[in-house]
Each structure stands twice: as C-alpha cells, then as structure tokens.
C-alpha positions as CSV (number, residue, x, y, z in Angstrom):
1,X,-0.2,0.0,-0.1
2,X,1.4,3.4,-1.0
3,X,2.0,6.2,1.0
4,X,-0.5,8.8,1.4
5,X,-1.1,12.3,3.2
6,X,-5.2,13.5,3.5
7,X,-5.7,16.9,4.7
8,X,-8.7,17.7,6.9
9,X,-10.1,20.8,8.4
10,X,-12.6,20.5,11.2
11,X,-14.3,23.1,13.3
12,X,-11.6,22.6,16.4
13,X,-8.6,22.9,13.9
14,X,-6.6,21.5,10.7
15,X,-5.5,17.5,10.8
16,X,-3.5,15.7,8.7
17,X,-3.8,11.9,8.1
18,X,-0.8,9.8,7.0
19,X,-0.2,6.4,5.7
20,X,3.3,4.7,6.0
21,X,3.6,0.9,5.6
22,X,0.1,0.5,5.5
23,X,-0.6,2.1,8.5
24,X,-2.5,5.5,9.2
25,X,-1.7,7.9,12.0
26,X,-3.2,11.8,12.5
27,X,-1.2,14.8,13.6
28,X,-3.6,17.6,15.1
29,X,-5.2,19.8,15.8
30,X,-3.1,22.3,14.2
31,X,-3.6,25.9,13.6
32,X,-4.5,26.8,17.6
33,X,-8.0,25.3,17.6
34,X,-9.3,27.5,14.9
35,X,-12.1,26.5,12.8
36,X,-10.7,25.4,9.5
37,X,-12.9,25.0,6.6
38,X,-10.5,24.2,4.1
39,X,-6.7,22.8,3.9
40,X,-4.9,22.9,0.5
41,X,-1.0,22.0,0.1
42,X,1.8,22.2,-2.9
43,X,4.1,19.7,-1.8
44,X,5.3,20.3,1.7
45,X,3.5,23.5,2.0
46,X,0.4,23.9,3.5
47,X,-2.7,26.5,3.5
48,X,-5.5,26.1,6.3
49,X,-8.3,28.6,5.9
50,X,-10.5,29.4,8.9
51,X,-12.0,31.8,11.5
52,X,-14.6,32.9,13.5
53,X,-16.9,36.0,14.7
54,X,-14.3,34.9,18.3
55,X,-10.9,34.1,16.0
56,X,-11.4,36.7,12.8
57,X,-10.8,35.4,9.7
58,X,-6.9,34.1,8.4
59,X,-4.8,31.8,6.1
60,X,-2.1,29.3,8.2
61,X,0.7,28.5,6.4
62,X,2.8,26.0,6.7
63,X,5.9,25.1,5.0
64,X,7.1,21.8,6.6
65,X,4.4,19.5,5.8
66,X,2.3,20.8,9.1
67,X,5.1,20.8,11.7
68,X,4.5,24.5,12.5
69,X,2.4,27.1,11.2
70,X,2.3,31.1,11.0
71,X,-0.7,33.0,10.7
72,X,-2.1,35.8,8.0
73,X,-4.6,37.7,9.6
74,X,-7.2,39.3,7.3
75,X,-9.8,40.3,9.9
76,X,-9.9,41.1,13.6
77,X,-12.4,39.2,15.8
78,X,-13.7,39.7,19.3
79,X,-10.8,38.1,20.8
80,X,-8.5,40.8,19.6
81,X,-11.2,43.7,20.9
82,X,-11.2,42.0,24.5
83,X,-7.5,41.3,24.8
84,X,-6.5,44.5,23.4
85,X,-8.4,45.9,26.3
86,X,-7.4,43.3,29.0
87,X,-4.1,42.9,29.8
88,X,-4.9,39.8,32.2
89,X,-7.0,38.2,29.7
90,X,-4.4,38.4,26.8
91,X,-1.8,36.9,29.6
92,X,-4.1,34.3,30.2
93,X,-4.6,33.1,26.7
94,X,-1.1,34.2,25.1
95,X,-2.8,37.1,23.0
96,X,0.3,38.7,20.9
97,X,-0.9,42.3,19.2
98,X,0.8,42.6,16.5
99,X,-1.6,45.3,14.9
100,X,-5.1,45.5,13.2
101,X,-5.8,43.4,10.5
102,X,-6.0,44.2,6.5
103,X,-10.0,44.1,6.3
104,X,-12.8,45.0,8.0
105,X,-14.1,42.9,10.8
106,X,-17.3,42.1,9.2
107,X,-15.3,39.3,7.5
108,X,-15.8,36.9,9.3
109,X,-13.7,33.8,8.5
110,X,-12.3,32.6,5.4
111,X,-14.1,29.6,3.8
112,X,-11.8,28.2,0.6
113,X,-8.4,28.5,-1.1
114,X,-7.2,27.6,-4.6
115,X,-4.4,28.2,-6.7
116,X,-4.3,30.3,-10.2
117,X,-0.6,29.4,-11.3
118,X,1.5,31.0,-9.0
119,X,-1.0,33.2,-6.8
120,X,-3.4,32.1,-3.8
121,X,-6.9,32.6,-3.7
122,X,-9.1,32.7,-0.5
123,X,-12.8,32.7,-0.4
124,X,-14.6,34.6,2.1
125,X,-17.5,34.7,4.4
126,X,-19.6,37.0,3.4
127,X,-18.6,36.6,-0.1
128,X,-15.5,38.1,-1.3
129,X,-12.4,36.7,-3.0
130,X,-9.0,37.9,-2.0
131,X,-5.3,36.9,-3.6
132,X,-2.3,36.4,-2.3
133,X,1.2,36.7,-4.7
134,X,3.7,35.9,-2.2
135,X,2.0,32.3,-1.0
136,X,0.2,33.5,1.6
137,X,1.7,36.0,3.7
138,X,0.0,39.1,2.3
139,X,-3.6,39.7,0.6
140,X,-5.4,41.9,-1.5
141,X,-9.0,41.8,-2.0
142,X,-10.0,41.3,-5.8
143,X,-13.1,44.2,-6.2
144,X,-14.3,43.0,-9.5
145,X,-16.4,40.3,-8.1
146,X,-17.2,42.5,-4.7
147,X,-18.6,45.5,-7.1
148,X,-20.7,42.8,-9.3
149,X,-24.2,44.5,-10.2
150,X,-26.1,41.7,-8.8
151,X,-24.3,42.0,-5.4
152,X,-27.8,43.6,-3.9
153,X,-29.5,40.5,-4.6
154,X,-27.0,37.8,-2.8
155,X,-28.5,35.6,-0.4
156,X,-26.7,34.3,3.0
157,X,-27.4,30.7,3.1
158,X,-27.5,29.1,6.0
159,X,-23.8,29.2,6.8
160,X,-23.7,32.4,5.5
161,X,-23.0,34.7,2.6
162,X,-20.1,32.0,1.7
163,X,-17.5,32.1,-1.1
164,X,-17.1,28.3,-1.0
165,X,-15.7,27.0,-4.6
166,X,-12.4,28.4,-6.1
167,X,-12.0,26.4,-9.5
168,X,-9.5,27.6,-11.7
169,X,-7.7,26.2,-15.1
170,X,-4.0,24.9,-14.9
171,X,-3.4,25.8,-18.7
172,X,-4.6,29.4,-17.9
173,X,-4.6,31.1,-15.0
174,X,-7.0,34.1,-15.8
175,X,-9.7,31.5,-16.1
176,X,-11.5,31.5,-12.9
177,X,-14.9,30.3,-11.5
178,X,-16.1,31.0,-8.3
179,X,-19.4,29.3,-6.6
180,X,-21.5,31.4,-3.5
181,X,-23.9,30.5,-1.6
182,X,-26.6,31.9,-2.0
183,X,-25.7,33.4,-5.5
184,X,-24.6,31.2,-8.1
185,X,-21.6,30.7,-10.1
186,X,-19.6,33.3,-11.1
187,X,-16.8,33.4,-14.1
188,X,-13.6,35.4,-15.3
189,X,-11.7,35.3,-18.3
190,X,-9.4,38.1,-17.3
191,X,-8.0,36.9,-14.0
192,X,-10.8,38.3,-12.1
193,X,-11.2,41.7,-13.7
194,X,-14.4,41.2,-14.8
195,X,-16.9,38.7,-14.2
196,X,-20.1,37.1,-15.6
197,X,-22.7,35.3,-13.7
198,X,-23.5,31.8,-14.6
199,X,-26.6,29.9,-13.9
200,X,-28.4,29.8,-16.4
201,X,-30.3,26.2,-17.5
202,X,-29.7,25.1,-21.0
203,X,-32.1,25.5,-24.0
204,X,-32.4,21.4,-24.6
205,X,-35.2,19.5,-24.1
206,X,-36.7,18.7,-20.6
207,X,-33.3,20.6,-19.2
208,X,-35.8,23.2,-17.2
209,X,-35.7,19.8,-14.4
210,X,-37.5,20.3,-11.1
211,X,-39.6,22.8,-10.0
212,X,-38.4,24.0,-6.7
213,X,-40.2,26.4,-4.0
214,X,-37.1,27.5,-2.3
215,X,-36.3,30.8,-1.8
216,X,-33.0,30.8,-4.2
217,X,-34.5,28.1,-6.4
218,X,-34.2,30.2,-9.4
219,X,-37.1,30.7,-11.7
220,X,-37.3,28.1,-14.4
221,X,-34.5,29.5,-16.2
222,X,-31.7,29.0,-14.1
223,X,-30.3,26.6,-12.0
224,X,-31.2,27.1,-7.8
225,X,-28.8,30.0,-6.8
226,X,-27.7,27.9,-3.6
227,X,-24.6,26.3,-5.2
228,X,-23.0,23.8,-2.6
229,X,-20.4,22.2,-4.5
230,X,-18.6,23.3,-8.1
231,X,-16.0,21.4,-9.6
232,X,-14.2,21.2,-13.1
233,X,-13.4,18.6,-15.7
234,X,-9.6,17.9,-16.3
235,X,-7.6,18.8,-19.3
236,X,-9.0,19.3,-22.4
237,X,-12.3,18.3,-21.2
238,X,-11.8,21.9,-18.4
239,X,-15.1,23.4,-20.0
240,X,-17.0,20.8,-18.7
241,X,-18.1,21.7,-15.5
242,X,-20.5,19.7,-12.5
243,X,-22.5,21.5,-9.6
244,X,-24.6,19.9,-6.8
245,X,-26.6,22.5,-5.4
246,X,-30.1,22.6,-2.9
247,X,-31.8,21.5,-5.9
248,X,-30.3,18.5,-7.9
249,X,-26.7,17.8,-9.8
250,X,-25.8,19.8,-12.5
251,X,-23.9,19.4,-15.8
252,X,-22.3,21.9,-17.8
253,X,-20.6,21.4,-21.2
254,X,-19.6,25.3,-21.8
255,X,-17.9,26.4,-19.0
256,X,-21.0,27.0,-16.9
257,X,-22.8,29.3,-19.5
258,X,-25.6,26.8,-19.4
259,X,-26.5,23.7,-17.3
260,X,-28.5,20.8,-17.4
261,X,-30.3,18.9,-14.6
262,X,-28.5,15.3,-14.3
263,X,-30.5,14.1,-11.2
264,X,-32.9,11.9,-12.4
265,X,-32.1,8.3,-10.7
266,X,-30.7,9.8,-7.2
267,X,-32.4,9.0,-4.2
268,X,-32.6,12.5,-3.8
269,X,-32.1,15.6,-5.0
270,X,-30.2,17.4,-1.8
271,X,-26.7,17.3,-0.9
272,X,-23.5,18.8,-0.8
273,X,-20.2,17.7,-2.5
274,X,-19.6,16.3,-6.3
275,X,-16.3,15.3,-7.4
276,X,-15.0,14.3,-10.9
277,X,-12.9,11.5,-12.5
278,X,-9.3,13.3,-13.1
279,X,-9.5,11.8,-16.5
280,X,-12.8,10.9,-17.4
281,X,-15.0,13.7,-17.3
282,X,-18.1,11.5,-17.8
283,X,-17.7,9.9,-14.3
284,X,-18.5,11.9,-11.1
285,X,-19.6,11.1,-7.5
286,X,-22.1,12.6,-5.1
287,X,-23.1,11.7,-1.3
288,X,-27.1,12.2,-1.6
289,X,-28.8,13.3,1.7
290,X,-32.4,13.0,2.6
291,X,-33.3,16.6,1.8
292,X,-33.1,20.0,3.7
293,X,-35.8,19.9,6.4
294,X,-35.6,16.2,6.7
295,X,-32.4,16.0,8.9
296,X,-29.8,16.1,5.9
297,X,-28.9,12.9,6.6
298,X,-28.3,9.6,3.8
299,X,-31.6,8.6,2.3
300,X,-32.9,5.4,4.9
301,X,-30.3,6.3,7.3
302,X,-28.2,4.2,5.0
303,X,-24.8,5.6,3.5
304,X,-23.9,5.4,-0.3
305,X,-21.5,7.6,-2.7
306,X,-23.6,7.3,-5.8
307,X,-21.3,7.4,-8.7
308,X,-22.4,7.8,-12.7
309,X,-20.3,6.8,-15.5
310,X,-22.7,8.1,-18.6
311,X,-22.4,12.2,-17.6
312,X,-25.5,11.5,-15.4
313,X,-27.7,9.7,-17.6
314,X,-27.6,7.0,-15.0
315,X,-26.5,6.5,-11.1
316,X,-25.3,3.2,-9.5
317,X,-25.2,2.9,-5.2
318,X,-22.0,2.4,-4.0
319,X,-22.5,1.6,-0.2
320,X,-20.0,-1.4,0.4
321,X,-18.0,-0.7,3.9
322,X,-20.4,2.4,4.7
323,X,-22.6,2.2,7.7
324,X,-26.1,0.7,5.7
325,X,-28.3,1.2,9.1
326,X,-28.8,3.9,12.0
327,X,-26.6,6.1,10.0
328,X,-27.1,9.9,10.6
329,X,-24.4,11.9,9.5
330,X,-23.5,14.8,7.2
331,X,-20.8,15.4,4.5
332,X,-20.5,18.7,4.1
333,X,-19.6,20.9,0.8
334,X,-15.9,20.3,1.0
335,X,-15.7,17.1,2.5
336,X,-15.4,14.9,-0.3
337,X,-12.2,15.1,-2.6
338,X,-10.7,13.4,-5.3
339,X,-7.4,12.5,-6.5
340,X,-5.2,11.0,-9.3
341,X,-3.2,7.8,-8.9
342,X,-0.7,8.0,-11.2
343,X,-1.8,5.4,-12.9
344,X,-5.0,7.1,-14.7
345,X,-7.2,5.7,-12.1
346,X,-9.1,7.3,-8.8
347,X,-9.2,7.5,-5.1
348,X,-11.6,9.3,-3.6
349,X,-11.9,10.5,0.2
350,X,-14.8,12.1,2.6
351,X,-15.4,13.1,6.1
352,X,-18.7,13.1,7.8
353,X,-20.2,16.3,10.8
354,X,-19.6,12.8,13.2
355,X,-15.8,13.0,12.8
356,X,-14.9,9.9,10.6
357,X,-13.0,9.8,7.4
358,X,-13.6,7.3,4.4
359,X,-11.3,5.9,1.4
360,X,-11.8,4.2,-1.7
361,X,-9.4,3.0,-3.9
362,X,-11.3,1.3,-6.2
363,X,-13.1,4.7,-7.8
364,X,-15.9,4.3,-5.4
365,X,-17.0,1.1,-5.3
366,X,-16.0,-0.2,-2.0
367,X,-14.8,2.0,1.4
368,X,-13.0,1.8,4.4
369,X,-12.9,3.8,7.7
370,X,-9.3,5.1,8.2
371,X,-10.3,7.6,10.9
372,X,-13.0,8.3,13.9
373,X,-13.9,10.2,16.2
374,X,-12.2,13.8,15.0
375,X,-14.1,16.7,15.2
376,X,-16.8,18.2,12.4
377,X,-15.1,17.4,9.2
378,X,-15.7,20.3,7.2
379,X,-13.6,19.4,4.4
380,X,-11.1,16.8,3.1
381,X,-8.3,17.2,0.6
382,X,-5.3,14.9,-0.5
383,X,-1.9,16.1,-0.8
C-alpha cells in the first residue's frame, strides 16, 4: 500500500492523516484550534483557511508539512478587541498584538482556498475573493467580484453568504470560477477583473428540470442560486463542469454558461459535495442526503456514494464498507475529494460531521473507515 496524505479541516483545527507501511496516523489539531474550513497543499507547503467571530478571519501556512504554522490575519475578531483592552485576559490566552488586520471585522472567516498559477486565492464569508502573490503572507481583495452589479441580490445561505468553491484552469491562470451560497456561479476570463454570472439552464429539451419553491431556487430559467459545490473536469475537457446545489446535480458543457439537470435516478436531489474523475469527465460521484428540512442524513439512514459513468444519464449506488443502517451523518460541501492515482485511476475520500474519514481506492466501488472520532469535518483534500 502506497504512502498517502489526507488534509482535514475541522471545527477544532486542521489535521493531517498519513499512511506509511499500511498504517494510518493522525497529527493535530493544528492552527491553535481555529475552525478550519479548508486545507490545501503544494508539496510540503500547506495552507489552512478559517476563522470565526471570536478569532477573526485568516489563512495559516506551513512550509514543513504541518510541523509548524504561521498565521496571516485578514480580519480581527472579538478576541482581539477584548485582549487589547484587558492585559490579564491577553496574558491568560497568550495573546500577542501584531496590530490591526487589513480587512474589516465584518469578514467573519475564510471559507475556501485555490491556486491560479503562482497566485493563492481565498474565498470569504461574507462572499469576497482575496488573492496573495507571496504564498499567503499578504492579501488583497479582488474588487471586480465584490462590485458585481448583482451584489445586492445575493442571499446568505444557512452558513452565511459564503464563497465556498474556487475553480481554476491549470493551463490559463486568468480563467476563474467561483460559487457562492446563495448567489450562484460566477466566471472570469481576465484574472478577476470582470465577472459573468453563470446560472442559466440550457435550452435542451427537458433541461428546465425539477420545480422548486425554495427562495434561492431560480425561476425555471436558472439553476438554484444556492450552489453547494462546484468542480471542473480535467485537461482538455476543462469547460465541462459539475455542480451539486440545493435542488439537484447539474452538468455544463460550456464552462457554466448553461446547465443541464442530471439528477434523475438519484434517491434525493439534495446533497453537498460532488467529485469528477481526474481523467474521465463523464464519471462523477455525489453523496445524496435525504433533504433540506428532513434531517440532512443519508436516505433511509443508509450511507452510500452514488456514481455515474455516463455523464449523469444513470447513477449507481455504492455502499460497500459504509454503514448501512442507523447512519445519520452529514457530509458537507468541501467534505469529499478525488485524487489521481498516477496510473489513470482515481482515489476518493470523504469526511463526516461525526468525525469519520472514509477512503476508496477502487473509484468508489468500496470504502474503508481510516479515521474516527475527529471533530466535525469541514473539508477533505489529498496532499
């Protein structure tokens, strides 16, 4: 069994799972117990995004695989206000005042991370996109998105107005996509200077899909604005995209300019993550939950990942190794990931709000639990 690293963001810090000689070990919590919404890596360099009203917002970075971390604070939190006015409290919590953070305190947390060439990107709550050209040490806001004409129409989802998906083109750093709950998909062809909102349903027969009454459902001509996760197919198929939103699974052949509903055959239209195969744009995986107000757990309390190999025309249930009864966990929007095996295949992993991490090394056909009793898992990525 090969060595493998899995990066975990939780509500109590970042964790790193490593497999050596067939045995899994866990290190953490890192980042001083901050809520960490997303962790990504490039070799031994790691970045962890997070924050809260107490901590403020920030991005932690490590240059040694997670052994040590440095914080780039983007906004101050209640902790800063209290500690600056109370020396005793500051001493008790070990607070070091490094001066005011560069962005206003209404930036509650950093929700997502991505890379566009050598530039590091971060999505915030409330929705805004930030960029760093020095590996996360300093940050600027990409004002083209914040100033979009539709901004006043953006509606916060249950977790707030969050920019949770950052999608880039490895061949062209100027091409960017983001997803915001609840505003939809936005795309830029010029590195973030200008943005186009891309929520339109395609004109193909039957593409209008399922009727919805949710406030962010769209009007029959658009997909639901409450996107939960957005991913892009690899390589030359890069204008092919998938999204799981509040109301179903959708697929786009044209970079998000139009979307087709491919939810038929799934046990539920509601879910959070979606993953696409590293080499086959027609193969994807989702993890349906029973519904928005029904509890947000697997249908019939029986866990399964659902897989398509024909672009969503049909779906197959994959539950081997997962709990098949009495299962009430939730897998959140950044809680499932896929990685290239290096030999043309795919490895998948997902984490649950009950603190388990499951791994599949046969493209989702079967699963094994590789960690349990972690804090609530907010994100999973493979290093």
